[in-house]
All heavy atoms as an XYZ file, in Angstrom:
1007
protein
N     201.104    186.027    160.216
C     201.643    184.968    159.399
C     202.949    184.480    160.024
O     203.739    185.265    160.512
C     201.897    185.485    157.988
C     202.279    184.404    157.024
S     202.555    184.992    155.322
C     201.031    185.789    154.936
N     203.170    183.148    160.010
C     204.415    182.536    160.504
C     204.955    181.611    159.418
O     204.189    181.105    158.593
C     204.149    181.720    161.761
C     203.705    182.566    162.952
C     203.706    181.776    164.235
C     202.665    180.688    164.265
N     202.569    179.995    165.551
N     206.223    181.387    159.440
C     206.852    180.441    158.527
C     206.610    179.029    159.043
O     206.914    178.712    160.209
C     208.354    180.733    158.437
C     209.147    179.826    157.505
C     208.720    180.036    156.049
C     210.624    180.131    157.669
N     206.082    178.156    158.204
C     205.870    176.764    158.578
C     207.109    175.916    158.298
O     207.536    175.119    159.150
C     204.661    176.190    157.832
C     204.347    174.784    158.217
N     204.934    173.692    157.631
C     203.501    174.305    159.151
C     204.469    172.586    158.176
N     203.598    172.934    159.098
N     207.687    176.007    157.091
C     208.843    175.230    156.745
C     209.580    175.852    155.576
O     209.064    176.740    154.914
C     208.474    173.774    156.402
C     207.708    173.638    155.122
N     206.324    173.763    155.073
C     208.099    173.388    153.856
C     205.937    173.590    153.823
N     206.974    173.382    153.061
N     210.774    175.340    155.330
C     211.567    175.686    154.162
C     211.770    174.391    153.379
O     212.106    173.352    153.976
C     212.934    176.286    154.557
C     213.822    176.458    153.336
C     212.746    177.607    155.273
N     211.538    174.431    152.070
C     211.769    173.274    151.209
C     213.154    173.373    150.602
O     213.550    174.422    150.078
C     210.726    173.236    150.085
C     210.944    172.137    149.086
C     210.119    170.905    149.329
O     209.254    170.890    150.202
N     210.387    169.854    148.600
N     213.913    172.285    150.686
C     215.249    172.185    150.116
C     215.231    170.996    149.167
O     214.716    169.941    149.500
C     216.310    171.978    151.225
C     217.685    171.756    150.630
C     216.334    173.179    152.172
N     215.785    171.181    147.975
C     215.796    170.117    146.985
C     216.900    169.102    147.242
O     217.954    169.439    147.791
C     215.999    170.702    145.583
O     214.913    171.500    145.225
N     216.620    167.876    146.809
C     217.611    166.800    146.898
C     217.421    165.851    145.729
O     216.338    165.805    145.141
C     217.472    166.046    148.222
C     216.128    165.349    148.416
S     216.081    164.300    149.904
C     216.912    162.856    149.289
N     218.456    165.069    145.413
C     218.320    164.076    144.344
C     217.515    162.849    144.815
O     217.526    162.513    145.998
C     219.744    163.699    143.989
C     220.639    164.370    144.949
C     219.811    165.181    145.878
N     216.860    162.192    143.907
C     216.083    161.007    144.189
C     216.964    159.882    144.795
O     218.110    159.699    144.371
C     215.431    160.502    142.904
C     214.509    159.313    143.101
C     213.773    158.952    141.831
N     213.020    160.064    141.250
C     211.868    160.547    141.737
N     211.333    160.043    142.822
N     211.277    161.569    141.118
N     216.438    159.230    145.810
C     217.109    158.057    146.379
C     218.232    158.372    147.345
O     218.962    157.472    147.758
N     218.402    159.628    147.737
C     219.501    160.030    148.620
C     219.058    160.372    150.046
O     219.696    161.186    150.734
C     220.252    161.200    147.980
C     220.907    160.846    146.674
C     222.016    159.839    146.851
O     222.885    160.009    147.699
N     221.965    158.767    146.083
N     217.972    159.751    150.502
C     217.460    160.051    151.843
C     218.461    159.740    152.951
O     218.535    160.485    153.939
C     216.145    159.274    152.089
C     214.944    159.835    151.355
C     214.858    159.403    149.884
O     215.719    158.628    149.404
O     213.915    159.871    149.213
N     219.274    158.685    152.798
C     220.267    158.391    153.840
C     221.294    159.501    153.958
O     221.718    159.860    155.067
C     220.967    157.051    153.554
C     220.065    155.868    153.857
O     219.021    156.040    154.565
O     220.395    154.747    153.392
N     221.694    160.101    152.832
C     222.618    161.225    152.901
C     221.957    162.445    153.530
O     222.579    163.165    154.312
C     223.134    161.577    151.478
C     224.027    162.803    151.434
C     225.231    162.729    152.364
O     225.810    161.620    152.523
O     225.628    163.771    152.910
N     220.676    162.657    153.235
C     219.940    163.766    153.878
C     219.915    163.556    155.388
O     220.130    164.503    156.157
C     218.518    163.842    153.336
N     219.687    162.322    155.825
C     219.650    162.018    157.273
C     221.026    162.258    157.913
O     221.129    162.721    159.049
C     219.214    160.589    157.492
C     217.760    160.373    157.159
C     217.333    158.917    157.355
N     215.932    158.783    156.992
C     215.521    158.196    155.852
N     216.381    157.659    154.995
N     214.223    158.174    155.577
N     222.075    161.920    157.171
C     223.438    162.096    157.719
C     223.747    163.571    157.944
O     224.281    163.939    158.996
C     224.448    161.477    156.730
C     225.763    161.100    157.366
C     226.601    160.224    156.433
N     227.297    160.994    155.424
C     228.414    161.675    155.634
N     228.966    161.716    156.838
N     228.998    162.354    154.654
N     223.372    164.430    156.989
C     223.663    165.858    157.178
C     222.654    166.540    158.099
O     223.029    167.123    159.110
C     223.705    166.610    155.825
C     224.023    168.070    156.005
C     225.347    168.492    156.165
C     223.025    169.022    156.017
C     225.645    169.822    156.346
C     223.327    170.389    156.193
C     224.638    170.773    156.376
N     221.370    166.467    157.747
C     220.369    167.232    158.510
C     220.089    166.626    159.882
O     219.830    167.353    160.832
C     219.078    167.365    157.679
C     219.289    168.282    156.495
C     219.710    167.779    155.267
C     219.118    169.660    156.621
C     219.951    168.629    154.184
C     219.357    170.505    155.552
C     219.789    169.983    154.340
O     220.042    170.817    153.293
N     220.178    165.317    159.995
C     219.970    164.659    161.274
C     221.206    164.638    162.134
O     221.270    165.216    163.212
N     222.250    163.966    161.647
C     223.460    163.762    162.438
C     224.295    165.028    162.567
O     224.674    165.427    163.667
C     224.292    162.628    161.854
C     223.597    161.269    161.932
C     224.362    160.185    161.201
O     225.599    160.321    161.008
O     223.723    159.194    160.810
N     224.626    165.668    161.452
C     225.528    166.824    161.491
C     224.844    168.071    162.046
O     225.379    168.736    162.947
C     226.111    167.099    160.116
N     223.643    168.394    161.532
C     222.950    169.598    162.031
C     222.264    169.340    163.364
O     222.018    170.262    164.123
C     221.905    170.079    161.005
C     222.404    170.969    159.888
C     221.224    171.423    159.034
C     223.177    172.166    160.395
N     221.893    168.084    163.632
C     221.232    167.767    164.895
C     219.721    167.958    164.888
O     219.092    168.039    165.941
N     219.123    167.990    163.677
C     217.675    168.099    163.585
C     217.044    166.692    163.762
O     217.712    165.690    163.568
C     217.265    168.697    162.235
C     217.828    170.070    161.924
C     217.437    170.503    160.512
C     217.360    171.099    162.936
N     215.767    166.683    164.112
C     215.049    165.427    164.335
C     214.193    165.106    163.112
O     213.382    165.936    162.690
C     214.141    165.551    165.557
C     214.883    165.918    166.801
N     215.552    164.994    167.554
C     215.080    167.120    167.390
C     216.133    165.613    168.583
N     215.878    166.909    168.485
N     214.379    163.896    162.574
C     213.536    163.481    161.450
C     212.127    163.208    161.960
O     211.958    162.613    163.029
C     214.093    162.244    160.763
C     213.306    161.888    159.520
C     213.869    160.754    158.712
O     214.872    160.133    159.143
O     213.317    160.476    157.625
N     211.130    163.610    161.197
C     209.729    163.369    161.525
C     209.080    162.668    160.343
O     209.502    162.809    159.203
C     208.965    164.661    161.898
C     209.546    165.280    163.169
C     208.988    165.676    160.766
N     208.043    161.905    160.637
C     207.295    161.200    159.584
C     206.598    162.192    158.666
O     205.982    163.143    159.143
C     206.273    160.248    160.212
C     206.893    159.108    160.983
C     207.610    158.138    160.091
O     207.202    157.872    158.970
N     208.724    157.598    160.571
N     206.663    161.917    157.378
C     205.866    162.675    156.420
C     204.434    162.152    156.481
O     204.222    160.989    156.826
C     206.420    162.448    155.004
C     207.796    163.069    154.787
C     208.351    162.752    153.409
C     207.503    163.407    152.348
N     208.053    163.245    150.992
N     203.466    162.983    156.137
C     202.098    162.493    156.084
C     201.979    161.341    155.081
O     202.678    161.331    154.060
C     201.302    163.711    155.588
C     202.162    164.880    155.862
C     203.573    164.403    155.801
N     201.149    160.357    155.381
C     201.015    159.185    154.487
C     200.785    159.563    153.018
O     201.304    158.899    152.118
C     199.817    158.416    155.055
C     199.788    158.806    156.490
C     200.274    160.235    156.539
N     200.050    160.630    152.757
C     199.759    161.006    151.383
C     200.993    161.517    150.643
O     200.978    161.607    149.405
C     198.676    162.098    151.352
O     199.123    163.250    152.028
N     202.086    161.827    151.357
C     203.291    162.384    150.723
C     204.494    161.441    150.735
O     205.504    161.723    150.128
C     203.674    163.707    151.389
C     202.631    164.822    151.319
C     203.108    166.041    152.097
C     202.306    165.180    149.890
N     204.371    160.319    151.454
C     205.510    159.398    151.607
C     206.023    158.917    150.249
O     207.217    158.816    150.025
C     205.138    158.201    152.511
C     206.177    157.113    152.466
C     204.920    158.682    153.947
N     205.121    158.618    149.319
C     205.518    158.073    148.024
C     206.344    159.013    147.167
O     206.951    158.562    146.197
N     206.392    160.255    147.506
C     207.173    161.237    146.720
C     208.667    161.193    147.024
O     209.460    161.808    146.335
C     206.661    162.651    147.011
C     205.250    162.893    146.589
C     204.847    164.311    146.860
N     203.459    164.554    146.508
C     202.858    165.718    146.582
N     203.544    166.777    147.000
N     201.612    165.853    146.257
N     209.056    160.516    148.104
C     210.447    160.483    148.505
C     210.790    161.717    149.314
O     209.938    162.550    149.635
N     212.064    161.824    149.671
C     212.508    162.942    150.514
C     212.263    162.635    151.994
O     211.840    161.556    152.366
N     212.553    163.619    152.827
C     212.354    163.452    154.273
C     212.242    164.835    154.915
O     212.657    165.828    154.351
C     213.439    162.625    154.916
S     215.112    162.862    154.288
N     211.651    164.850    156.107
C     211.387    166.083    156.847
C     212.139    166.085    158.174
O     212.244    165.046    158.834
C     209.899    166.216    157.118
C     209.034    166.459    155.913
C     209.402    166.448    154.600
C     207.639    166.732    155.940
N     208.331    166.702    153.804
C     207.218    166.885    154.597
C     206.689    166.863    156.960
C     205.909    167.152    154.254
C     205.381    167.133    156.603
C     205.005    167.299    155.272
N     212.604    167.272    158.562
C     213.358    167.445    159.804
C     212.821    168.635    160.575
O     212.406    169.627    159.984
C     214.843    167.651    159.498
C     215.465    166.460    158.834
C     215.457    166.338    157.453
C     216.030    165.449    159.589
C     216.006    165.245    156.841
C     216.585    164.336    158.975
C     216.575    164.237    157.601
N     212.889    168.537    161.909
C     212.441    169.633    162.782
C     213.452    169.876    163.894
O     214.147    168.974    164.332
C     211.101    169.288    163.439
C     209.951    169.315    162.505
C     208.642    169.003    163.225
N     207.551    168.942    162.243
C     206.471    168.207    162.374
N     206.310    167.447    163.465
N     205.536    168.210    161.438
N     213.444    171.103    164.366
C     214.157    171.475    165.586
C     213.094    171.870    166.601
O     212.076    172.475    166.244
C     215.102    172.647    165.329
N     213.338    171.531    167.849
C     212.379    171.787    168.916
C     213.008    172.618    170.015
O     214.190    172.519    170.285
C     211.906    170.459    169.556
C     211.122    169.583    168.626
C     211.756    168.663    167.810
C     209.733    169.650    168.581
C     211.025    167.842    166.955
C     209.000    168.843    167.732
C     209.645    167.927    166.931
N     212.187    173.422    170.663
C     212.519    174.082    171.924
C     211.515    173.499    172.901
O     210.363    173.937    172.933
C     212.386    175.591    171.803
C     212.798    176.323    173.065
O     213.189    175.638    174.053
O     212.741    177.565    173.098
N     211.935    172.502    173.660
C     210.984    171.740    174.484
C     210.104    170.950    173.514
O     210.593    170.170    172.711
N     208.814    171.176    173.578
C     207.879    170.493    172.680
C     207.436    171.390    171.532
O     206.637    170.974    170.663
C     206.658    170.006    173.463
C     207.007    168.922    174.443
C     205.815    168.313    175.121
O     204.697    168.381    174.561
O     205.984    167.763    176.228
N     207.944    172.625    171.470
C     207.557    173.577    170.429
C     208.477    173.438    169.223
O     209.696    173.447    169.359
C     207.610    175.033    170.990
C     207.306    176.035    169.891
C     206.666    175.189    172.157
N     207.889    173.307    168.043
C     208.675    173.259    166.798
C     209.151    174.669    166.499
O     208.354    175.597    166.387
C     207.822    172.714    165.624
C     208.620    172.773    164.329
C     207.332    171.313    165.922
N     210.467    174.841    166.351
C     211.022    176.175    166.078
C     211.629    176.281    164.673
O     211.929    177.386    164.230
C     212.034    176.591    167.167
C     211.361    176.778    168.509
C     213.170    175.568    167.280
N     211.845    175.155    164.022
C     212.338    175.165    162.635
C     211.932    173.855    161.979
O     211.874    172.822    162.637
C     213.855    175.309    162.614
N     211.620    173.946    160.690
C     211.266    172.738    159.944
C     211.828    172.864    158.527
O     211.642    173.878    157.867
C     209.746    172.562    159.913
C     209.317    171.255    159.309
C     207.893    170.855    159.665
O     207.370    171.266    160.729
O     207.310    170.113    158.855
N     212.517    171.804    158.090
C     213.079    171.730    156.759
C     212.542    170.484    156.092
O     212.639    169.382    156.637
C     214.623    171.724    156.782
C     215.149    173.012    157.391
C     215.181    171.496    155.373
C     216.656    173.077    157.515
N     211.929    170.646    154.909
C     211.442    169.540    154.108
C     212.425    169.336    152.961
O     212.680    170.270    152.196
C     210.060    169.832    153.525
C     208.995    169.978    154.551
N     207.691    170.282    154.214
C     209.008    169.852    155.919
C     206.962    170.345    155.312
N     207.753    170.114    156.359
N     212.975    168.155    152.841
C     213.801    167.829    151.689
C     212.938    167.092    150.686
O     212.358    166.057    151.009
C     215.003    166.993    152.104
C     216.100    167.897    152.661
C     216.133    167.838    154.155
C     217.416    167.591    152.036
N     212.836    167.664    149.497
C     211.973    167.114    148.461
C     212.780    166.788    147.219
O     213.765    167.453    146.896
N     212.323    165.778    146.519
C     212.984    165.329    145.297
C     212.786    166.362    144.184
O     211.676    166.826    143.954
C     212.386    163.972    144.834
C     212.457    162.942    145.973
C     213.082    163.475    143.571
C     213.833    162.692    146.531
N     213.884    166.695    143.533
C     213.847    167.584    142.383
C     214.538    166.850    141.256
O     215.690    166.425    141.400
C     214.578    168.900    142.697
C     213.977    170.095    142.024
O     213.061    169.935    141.220
O     214.442    171.213    142.341
N     213.834    166.643    140.150
C     214.338    165.840    139.062
C     214.187    166.587    137.758
O     213.053    166.796    137.319
C     213.550    164.532    139.000
C     214.350    163.341    138.574
O     215.552    163.495    138.292
O     213.769    162.257    138.532
N     215.233    167.128    137.138
C     216.625    166.923    137.523
C     216.997    167.807    138.709
O     216.459    168.904    138.886
C     217.401    167.337    136.274
C     216.526    168.342    135.596
C     215.105    167.908    135.900
N     217.919    167.311    139.520
C     218.364    168.037    140.713
C     219.446    169.047    140.366
O     220.383    168.747    139.628
C     218.902    167.054    141.752
C     219.595    167.741    142.880
C     218.867    168.406    143.857
C     220.966    167.746    142.959
C     219.502    169.087    144.878
C     221.614    168.413    144.003
C     220.871    169.085    144.958
N     219.319    170.240    140.935
C     220.351    171.281    140.849
C     220.461    171.888    142.254
O     219.454    172.344    142.810
C     219.953    172.392    139.844
C     221.004    173.491    139.823
C     219.757    171.816    138.445
N     221.655    171.859    142.866
C     221.780    172.414    144.226
C     221.565    173.925    144.231
O     221.849    174.617    143.264
C     223.203    172.068    144.632
C     223.936    171.819    143.355
C     222.923    171.349    142.356
N     221.061    174.417    145.361
C     220.877    175.870    145.568
C     222.225    176.481    145.907
O     222.785    176.198    146.942
C     219.874    176.099    146.674
N     222.718    177.312    145.019
C     224.030    177.936    145.219
C     223.988    179.058    146.241
O     224.913    179.235    147.031
C     224.573    178.445    143.892
N     222.918    179.827    146.245
C     222.818    180.992    147.141
C     221.626    180.890    148.094
O     221.753    181.188    149.278
C     222.744    182.284    146.336
C     222.788    183.500    147.240
C     223.301    184.718    146.524
C     223.328    185.854    147.497
N     224.500    186.623    147.490
N     220.449    180.499    147.605
C     219.278    180.375    148.464
C     219.589    179.355    149.564
O     220.275    178.365    149.335
C     218.079    179.897    147.648
N     219.114    179.629    150.788
C     219.451    178.730    151.903
C     218.543    178.970    153.100
O     218.029    180.084    153.285
C     220.898    178.973    152.338
C     221.149    180.368    152.825
N     221.426    181.393    151.966
C     221.131    180.899    154.075
C     221.590    182.510    152.671
N     221.397    182.252    153.959
N     218.389    177.931    153.928
C     217.757    178.172    155.237
C     218.796    178.760    156.175
O     219.991    178.480    156.064
C     217.354    176.758    155.698
C     218.226    175.830    154.943
C     218.619    176.521    153.666
N     218.349    179.601    157.077
C     219.208    180.185    158.109
C     218.730    179.692    159.460
O     217.591    179.979    159.855
N     219.536    178.914    160.151
C     219.181    178.335    161.434
C     219.898    179.067    162.558
O     221.070    179.454    162.414
C     219.538    176.859    161.439
C     218.881    176.007    160.340
C     219.509    174.627    160.278
C     217.395    175.926    160.578
N     219.212    179.246    163.679
C     219.776    179.989    164.813
C     220.015    179.040    165.994
O     219.109    178.352    166.429
C     218.821    181.118    165.257
C     219.404    181.884    166.427
C     218.535    182.078    164.090
N     221.250    179.040    166.480
C     221.618    178.298    167.682
C     221.460    179.218    168.888
O     221.593    180.425    168.772
C     223.071    177.826    167.600
S     223.365    176.588    166.339
N     221.222    178.618    170.047
C     220.994    179.378    171.275
C     222.249    180.004    171.854
O     222.168    180.973    172.594
C     220.328    178.486    172.318
N     223.420    179.454    171.513
C     224.654    179.947    172.130
C     225.826    179.734    171.192
O     225.756    178.934    170.245
C     224.918    179.198    173.442
O     225.217    177.826    173.180
N     226.944    180.400    171.496
C     228.156    180.221    170.732
C     228.655    178.772    170.889
O     229.109    178.173    169.926
C     229.251    181.203    171.202
C     230.573    181.126    170.456
C     230.398    181.323    168.968
C     231.574    182.145    171.042
N     228.511    178.198    172.071
C     228.917    176.810    172.281
C     228.133    175.859    171.394
O     228.714    174.939    170.810
N     226.825    176.082    171.255
C     225.997    175.240    170.389
C     226.394    175.434    168.914
O     226.459    174.477    168.142
C     224.514    175.561    170.590
C     223.587    174.683    169.782
C     222.114    175.041    169.940
O     221.754    175.776    170.873
O     221.328    174.592    169.086
N     226.679    176.674    168.533
C     227.110    176.977    167.167
C     228.409    176.234    166.850
O     228.534    175.579    165.805
C     227.287    178.478    166.991
C     227.723    178.918    165.586
C     226.572    178.821    164.603
C     228.236    180.358    165.635
N     229.378    176.316    167.747
C     230.676    175.673    167.532
C     230.550    174.154    167.546
O     231.213    173.483    166.738
C     231.683    176.149    168.561
C     232.064    177.613    168.365
C     232.914    178.195    169.464
O     232.896    177.653    170.598
O     233.575    179.223    169.208
N     229.691    173.595    168.392
C     229.475    172.144    168.409
C     228.845    171.683    167.100
O     229.194    170.626    166.561
C     228.596    171.750    169.602
N     227.913    172.476    166.570
C     227.297    172.154    165.283
C     228.344    172.190    164.166
O     228.402    171.288    163.329
C     226.138    173.117    164.989
O     225.175    173.022    166.068
C     225.461    172.794    163.679
N     229.186    173.220    164.180
C     230.262    173.309    163.190
C     231.189    172.105    163.269
O     231.589    171.547    162.237
C     231.063    174.615    163.388
N     231.512    171.675    164.485
C     232.378    170.501    164.668
C     231.738    169.251    164.077
O     232.412    168.461    163.395
C     232.685    170.275    166.144
C     233.631    171.322    166.740
O     234.270    172.069    165.937
O     233.715    171.402    167.967
N     230.433    169.035    164.320
C     229.747    167.854    163.771
C     229.739    167.882    162.246
O     229.930    166.863    161.596
C     228.319    167.755    164.306
C     228.214    167.329    165.754
C     226.784    166.932    166.152
N     225.781    167.899    165.747
C     225.404    168.948    166.502
N     225.940    169.147    167.680
N     224.463    169.771    166.057
N     229.513    169.064    161.673
C     229.498    169.203    160.218
C     230.878    168.889    159.643
O     231.008    168.128    158.675
C     229.024    170.608    159.818
C     227.522    170.756    160.142
C     229.281    170.878    158.335
C     226.989    172.176    160.036
N     231.907    169.439    160.260
C     233.281    169.197    159.802
C     233.664    167.734    159.954
O     234.225    167.139    159.031
C     234.268    170.084    160.576
O     233.902    171.461    160.368
C     235.697    169.867    160.123
N     233.327    167.123    161.095
C     233.610    165.711    161.311
C     232.882    164.821    160.330
O     233.365    163.741    159.983
C     233.282    165.309    162.756
C     234.232    165.831    163.822
C     233.694    165.535    165.212
C     235.619    165.218    163.649
N     231.730    165.271    159.863
C     230.970    164.510    158.854
C     231.580    164.631    157.468
O     231.118    163.961    156.540
N     232.588    165.485    157.307
C     233.262    165.620    156.019
C     232.593    166.640    155.090
O     232.876    166.651    153.874
N     231.752    167.492    155.634
C     231.038    168.470    154.823
C     231.801    169.776    154.733
O     232.568    170.138    155.637
C     229.643    168.731    155.395
C     228.773    167.507    155.384
C     228.578    166.766    156.540
C     228.174    167.077    154.228
C     227.795    165.632    156.543
C     227.375    165.943    154.201
C     227.189    165.215    155.358
O     226.431    164.086    155.345
N     231.570    170.511    153.641
C     232.186    171.813    153.418
C     231.608    172.810    154.443
O     230.389    172.877    154.642
C     231.873    172.286    152.007
C     232.423    173.647    151.659
C     232.000    174.100    150.271
O     231.668    173.252    149.417
O     231.962    175.321    150.054
N     232.481    173.579    155.095
C     232.065    174.592    156.070
C     233.004    175.771    155.976
O     234.211    175.608    155.827
C     232.100    173.994    157.475
C     231.583    174.911    158.573
C     230.749    174.125    159.573
C     232.703    175.617    159.284
N     232.442    176.986    156.040
C     233.250    178.192    155.970
C     232.825    179.198    157.017
O     231.631    179.516    157.154
C     233.107    178.829    154.577
O     233.754    180.088    154.541
N     233.818    179.748    157.722
C     233.612    180.851    158.667
C     233.963    182.184    158.007
O     234.070    183.203    158.691
C     234.473    180.658    159.900
C     234.080    179.539    160.803
C     234.574    178.267    160.784
C     233.125    179.573    161.861
N     233.974    177.526    161.774
C     233.072    178.297    162.456
C     232.277    180.584    162.356
C     232.240    177.998    163.504
C     231.451    180.275    163.421
C     231.434    178.986    163.986
N     234.157    182.233    156.700
C     234.613    183.436    156.001
C     233.722    184.634    156.262
O     234.207    185.766    156.300
C     234.729    183.172    154.498
N     232.442    184.413    156.457
C     231.502    185.518    156.705
C     231.077    185.546    158.174
O     230.021    186.077    158.505
C     230.296    185.398    155.795
C     230.643    185.553    154.342
C     229.442    185.572    153.423
O     228.532    186.367    153.700
O     229.398    184.765    152.492
N     231.917    185.049    159.053
C     231.640    184.917    160.486
C     231.054    186.197    161.118
O     230.082    186.145    161.841
C     232.913    184.522    161.219
C     232.766    184.466    162.720
C     234.126    184.240    163.400
N     233.992    184.396    164.830
C     233.873    183.377    165.679
N     233.885    182.156    165.250
N     233.755    183.613    166.971
N     231.632    187.322    160.836
C     231.256    188.576    161.496
C     230.640    189.602    160.542
O     230.675    190.805    160.810
C     232.495    189.196    162.159
C     233.133    188.255    163.161
O     232.392    187.711    164.011
O     234.352    188.044    163.101
N     230.040    189.149    159.432
C     229.544    190.085    158.430
C     228.043    190.342    158.509
O     227.518    191.100    157.698
C     229.877    189.590    157.001
O     229.248    188.302    156.803
C     231.376    189.470    156.797
N     227.363    189.755    159.475
C     225.917    189.977    159.674
C     225.776    190.556    161.072
O     225.944    189.850    162.079
C     225.173    188.643    159.516
C     223.672    188.740    159.570
C     222.998    189.938    159.453
C     222.923    187.581    159.708
C     221.611    190.001    159.495
C     221.542    187.621    159.762
C     220.890    188.821    159.650
N     225.498    191.869    161.149
C     225.478    192.574    162.420
C     224.593    191.861    163.439
O     223.465    191.477    163.144
C     224.986    194.018    162.229
C     225.962    194.906    161.500
C     225.951    194.722    159.990
O     225.080    193.998    159.471
O     226.863    195.257    159.322
N     225.154    191.694    164.642
C     224.414    191.100    165.738
C     224.529    189.574    165.809
O     223.961    188.960    166.726
N     225.233    188.959    164.861
C     225.333    187.491    164.816
C     226.762    187.041    164.509
O     227.519    187.754    163.866
C     224.422    186.905    163.729
C     222.957    187.058    164.053
C     222.264    188.195    163.640
C     222.267    186.091    164.756
C     220.917    188.373    163.934
C     220.919    186.248    165.056
C     220.252    187.400    164.651
O     218.924    187.543    164.953
N     227.062    185.837    164.944
C     228.240    185.096    164.498
C     227.675    183.931    163.687
O     226.685    183.319    164.083
C     229.047    184.550    165.698
C     229.585    185.725    166.521
C     230.172    183.645    165.225
C     230.207    185.284    167.840
N     228.291    183.649    162.529
C     227.701    182.612    161.664
C     228.746    181.892    160.857
O     229.896    182.307    160.735
C     226.705    183.272    160.713
C     227.352    184.231    159.725
C     226.340    184.924    158.870
N     226.945    185.832    157.920
C     226.345    186.261    156.827
N     225.119    185.871    156.553
N     226.931    187.109    156.020
N     228.295    180.764    160.291
C     229.071    180.064    159.280
C     228.110    179.568    158.200
O     226.894    179.555    158.389
C     229.865    178.892    159.870
C     229.055    177.760    160.458
C     228.472    176.795    159.640
C     228.887    177.651    161.836
C     227.733    175.761    160.176
C     228.156    176.624    162.381
C     227.573    175.674    161.538
N     228.682    179.210    157.064
C     227.913    178.611    155.986
C     228.480    177.209    155.741
O     229.684    177.011    155.847
C     228.001    179.440    154.694
C     227.269    180.734    154.795
N     227.874    181.886    155.261
C     225.992    181.047    154.529
C     226.977    182.862    155.246
N     225.839    182.391    154.816
N     227.591    176.292    155.397
C     227.993    174.931    155.082
C     227.265    174.486    153.831
O     226.326    175.139    153.375
C     227.660    173.994    156.270
N     227.685    173.358    153.285
C     227.011    172.728    152.144
C     226.621    171.327    152.566
O     227.432    170.590    153.140
C     227.950    172.634    150.941
C     228.426    173.964    150.424
C     227.507    174.488    149.360
N     227.933    175.829    148.955
C     227.160    176.677    148.311
N     225.934    176.316    147.984
N     227.587    177.860    147.969
N     225.349    170.987    152.309
C     224.915    169.620    152.604
C     225.555    168.678    151.604
O     226.341    169.091    150.736
C     223.386    169.523    152.644
C     222.688    169.712    151.295
O     223.366    169.719    150.236
O     221.450    169.853    151.297
N     225.283    167.405    151.709
C     225.893    166.407    150.834
C     225.499    166.518    149.371
O     226.045    165.826    148.524
N     224.551    167.378    149.072
C     224.086    167.597    147.706
C     224.593    168.922    147.125
O     224.338    169.245    145.994
C     222.549    167.577    147.644
C     221.947    166.503    148.473
C     221.059    166.785    149.502
C     222.275    165.167    148.249
C     220.502    165.778    150.276
C     221.727    164.145    149.011
C     220.835    164.462    150.029
N     225.270    169.728    147.947
C     225.783    171.019    147.522
C     224.902    172.206    147.866
O     225.245    173.335    147.533
N     223.772    171.978    148.542
C     222.901    173.077    148.969
C     223.553    173.865    150.094
O     224.169    173.296    150.993
C     221.546    172.542    149.461
C     220.744    171.911    148.371
O     220.515    172.495    147.330
N     220.282    170.687    148.645
N     223.377    175.174    150.086
C     223.935    176.052    151.102
C     223.019    176.083    152.338
O     221.806    176.111    152.214
C     224.032    177.459    150.509
C     224.725    178.476    151.375
C     224.798    179.798    150.597
N     225.713    180.705    151.229
C     225.565    182.015    151.217
N     224.546    182.572    150.593
N     226.420    182.785    151.800
N     223.628    176.097    153.532
C     222.935    176.219    154.805
C     223.707    177.193    155.665
O     224.923    177.122    155.752
C     222.828    174.847    155.514
C     222.172    174.992    156.882
C     222.061    173.827    154.675
N     222.996    178.135    156.307
C     223.610    179.105    157.193
C     223.207    178.768    158.608
O     222.051    178.462    158.891
C     223.130    180.518    156.846
C     223.704    181.607    157.741
C     223.262    182.997    157.314
O     222.552    183.137    156.302
O     223.610    183.953    158.051
N     224.192    178.817    159.514
C     223.925    178.566    160.941
C     224.545    179.709    161.723
O     225.699    180.081    161.481
C     224.501    177.207    161.405
C     224.113    176.908    162.846
C     224.050    176.073    160.468
N     223.768    180.298    162.643
C     224.223    181.494    163.332
C     223.757    181.497    164.784
O     222.923    180.698    165.193
C     223.667    182.729    162.632
C     222.157    182.829    162.649
S     221.538    184.210    161.659
C     220.944    183.314    160.246
N     224.332    182.419    165.544
C     223.901    182.661    166.910
C     224.012    184.154    167.184
O     224.913    184.809    166.657
C     224.723    181.846    167.939
O     224.099    181.869    169.210
C     226.151    182.376    168.078
N     223.088    184.687    167.998
C     223.194    186.111    168.333
C     224.463    186.376    169.132
O     224.900    185.542    169.927
C     221.956    186.380    169.199
C     221.029    185.252    168.944
C     221.877    184.073    168.584
N     225.046    187.549    168.909
C     226.198    187.966    169.725
C     225.739    188.145    171.161
O     224.629    188.616    171.405
C     226.764    189.291    169.197
C     227.582    189.249    167.933
C     227.866    190.661    167.438
C     228.884    188.497    168.169
N     226.599    187.794    172.094
C     226.271    188.006    173.505
C     226.143    189.488    173.756
O     226.957    190.299    173.265
C     227.368    187.394    174.381
N     225.147    189.888    174.494
C     224.898    191.300    174.766
C     225.602    191.718    176.027
O     225.676    191.090    176.985
C     223.408    191.563    174.931
C     222.614    191.099    173.751
C     222.414    192.227    172.722
N     221.616    191.787    171.605
C     222.087    191.689    170.380
N     223.313    191.991    170.106
N     221.306    191.291    169.397
């Protein structure tokens, strides 16, 4: 069994904000939703390693919307430089970001951020061996 995607809730009509955080700040690539699902709203994002999909996040409308305070996707960057560049883009985008738990997950350096809707996102990289 493999993980196909993680669903994250968002408020109706806020796709541009989702694109700003998940596309611009996180650096994920937006992909077309299947025609049968387009009418539901939301948007989908993927990360690639070459042509291989390595992460997928589906943002779906939740009505009424309540942000996830603790549940979150955990994304892995290939290097400390990529992790820090991602943190810089998130900060420059005006989003909440915290390094408070930077060294609290053995074998990784990480930060937590909040998307424009208040959902938690974790971004990490393995410690250099």
